[in-house]
C-alpha positions in Angstrom: 130.6 179.3 49.8 130.0 181.1 53.1 131.5 179.5 56.2 128.1 179.0 57.7 127.0 176.9 54.7 129.8 174.4 55.0 129.3 171.1 56.8 130.2 171.5 60.5 133.3 169.3 60.2 134.7 171.5 57.4 134.2 174.9 59.2 137.5 176.3 60.4 136.2 177.3 63.8 134.8 173.8 64.5 137.9 172.1 63.2 140.1 174.2 65.4 138.1 173.6 68.5 137.8 169.9 67.8 141.3 169.1 66.5 143.5 172.1 67.4 145.0 174.8 65.2 147.5 172.4 63.6 144.6 170.7 61.8 143.9 173.9 59.8 145.6 175.0 56.6 147.0 178.5 56.3 144.1 179.5 54.2 141.6 178.1 56.8 143.3 179.9 59.7 143.2 183.3 57.9 139.6 182.6 56.7 138.6 182.1 60.3 140.0 185.5 61.2 138.4 187.3 58.2 135.1 185.5 58.7 133.4 186.8 55.5 134.4 187.3 51.9 133.1 189.8 49.3 130.0 189.8 47.1 130.6 187.0 44.6 133.8 186.0 46.3 134.2 183.5 49.1 136.3 184.1 52.2 138.7 181.3 51.3 139.5 183.0 48.0 140.1 186.2 49.9 142.3 184.5 52.4 144.3 182.8 49.6 144.9 186.2 47.9 146.1 187.8 51.1 148.6 185.0 51.7 149.8 185.1 48.1 150.3 188.8 48.2 152.4 188.6 51.3 154.1 185.3 50.5 152.5 183.5 53.4 152.2 184.2 57.1 155.9 185.1 57.5 155.4 188.0 55.1 152.0 188.9 56.5 153.4 189.1 60.1 156.1 191.5 58.9 153.6 193.8 57.1 152.7 197.3 58.3 149.0 198.2 58.7 149.1 200.4 55.6 150.4 197.5 53.5 147.0 195.7 54.0 145.3 198.4 51.9 146.8 196.7 48.8 144.2 193.9 49.1 140.9 195.0 47.5 138.1 194.0 49.9 140.0 194.3 53.1 138.0 197.1 54.8 139.0 198.9 58.0 137.5 196.3 60.2 139.4 193.4 58.6 142.6 195.3 58.4 142.3 196.3 62.0 141.9 192.6 63.1 144.9 191.5 61.1 147.0 194.4 62.4 146.0 193.4 65.9 147.2 189.9 65.4 150.5 191.2 63.9 150.9 193.4 67.0 150.2 190.5 69.3 152.9 188.5 67.6 155.4 191.4 68.0 154.5 191.8 71.7 154.8 188.1 72.3 158.4 188.2 70.9 159.2 191.3 72.9 158.0 190.0 76.2 160.9 187.6 76.9 163.4 190.2 75.7 162.0 192.6 78.4 162.3 189.9 81.1 165.7 188.4 80.4 169.1 189.5 78.9 169.0 189.6 75.1 172.0 187.3 75.0 169.8 184.6 76.5 167.7 184.6 73.4 169.7 185.8 70.3 167.3 184.1 67.8 164.3 185.8 69.4 166.0 189.2 69.0 166.5 188.4 65.3 162.8 187.3 64.9 161.6 190.4 66.7 163.7 192.8 64.5 162.6 190.9 61.4 158.9 191.4 62.3 159.4 195.1 62.7 161.7 195.8 59.7 161.5 192.9 57.3 158.6 194.0 55.0 159.4 197.7 54.8 160.0 198.9 51.2 162.2 201.8 52.4 165.4 201.5 54.2 165.0 202.3 57.9 167.4 202.4 60.8 166.2 201.3 64.3 167.7 200.9 67.7 166.9 198.5 70.5 167.5 200.3 73.7 168.5 197.9 76.6 168.8 198.5 80.3 171.9 197.7 82.4 171.0 194.0 82.5 170.6 194.0 78.7 166.8 193.6 78.8 164.8 195.4 76.2 163.4 198.8 77.0 162.1 199.8 73.6 162.7 199.5 69.9 162.5 202.7 68.0 162.8 203.4 64.3 164.9 206.6 64.3 165.6 207.2 60.6 163.9 206.4 57.4 165.5 206.9 54.0 165.1 206.0 50.4 165.3 202.5 48.9 169.1 202.7 48.9 170.3 204.8 51.8 169.4 206.2 55.2 170.9 209.3 56.8 171.8 208.3 60.4 172.8 211.1 62.8 174.9 209.8 65.8 173.9 212.7 67.9 170.2 211.7 67.7 171.1 208.0 68.6 173.0 209.2 71.6 170.2 211.6 72.7 167.7 208.8 72.5 170.0 206.4 74.4 170.3 209.0 77.2 166.5 209.6 77.2 165.9 205.9 77.8 168.8 205.7 80.3 170.1 202.8 78.2 173.1 200.8 79.3 173.5 199.2 75.8 171.9 199.1 72.4 171.5 196.9 69.4 171.5 198.7 66.1 169.3 197.4 63.2 168.4 198.3 59.7 166.9 196.6 56.7 168.0 196.1 53.1 164.9 196.5 50.9 166.8 194.6 48.1 166.4 191.5 50.2 170.1 190.9 50.5 171.2 191.1 54.1 175.0 191.2 53.4 176.5 194.2 55.3 178.1 196.8 53.1 181.3 198.8 53.8 179.1 201.8 54.6 177.2 199.7 57.2 180.6 198.7 58.8 181.7 202.4 58.9 178.4 203.5 60.4 178.6 200.9 63.1 182.0 202.0 64.2 181.0 205.7 64.1 178.0 205.0 66.3 180.0 202.7 68.6 182.5 205.5 69.2 179.8 208.1 69.8 177.9 205.9 72.3 181.1 205.0 74.2 181.4 208.7 75.2 178.2 208.3 77.2 179.1 204.8 78.5 176.6 202.9 76.3 177.7 199.7 74.7 176.8 198.6 71.2 176.1 194.9 71.5 175.3 194.1 67.9 174.2 195.5 64.5 171.5 193.4 62.7 170.9 193.7 59.0 167.5 192.4 57.9 167.0 191.0 54.5 164.5 188.7 52.9 164.0 185.8 55.2 167.4 186.3 56.9 169.1 188.5 59.5 172.9 189.0 59.6 174.6 189.7 62.9 177.7 191.9 63.1 178.6 190.3 66.4 178.4 186.8 65.0 180.6 187.9 62.0 183.2 189.4 64.4 182.6 192.9 62.9 182.2 194.8 66.2 
């Protein structure tokens, strides 16, 4: 049934305005954003499929714009709207990291990195470049590999750190398998990059490994 044909008290927009966002189910929230369904298929069914495909909002917020093409019926306009919401969530998490030292909000750093890397099907290696007060300058994905490995070149990491005039960095990569446990290769790479960056007076504060629903910190494990 189209949203306009529902009784007023059952329409997501009216419910949200009258009772607040918490009164809406996940399907209703997404249906409000999508607005319309497909011929012969209501917007609630479409919203339910999207949430099922990405395992809820947590998975959807980690998705890349191209991932949304997997859902039949999500045209460019709907994909753009969802991608815009995802980007707003990422920027909202980035804002406090740009305004205060990252050590003041370690959980927000993990959430920010998970949003960027968590849903990727290939292994990627990213670096959070920080200023002298350890505030976020930029997150950049520098290398992308296969499902099992990424070739990371220390010279390029150093070059980008100098380009951003970074005083420190946080390294990050994902494990597409979903298991966030660091490997011996991850430990070796961390030490290699730490040594290379020390030559230009840039500290490695942490290395985050992103898995399915979890992020492991080298610093918290005492591996730095």
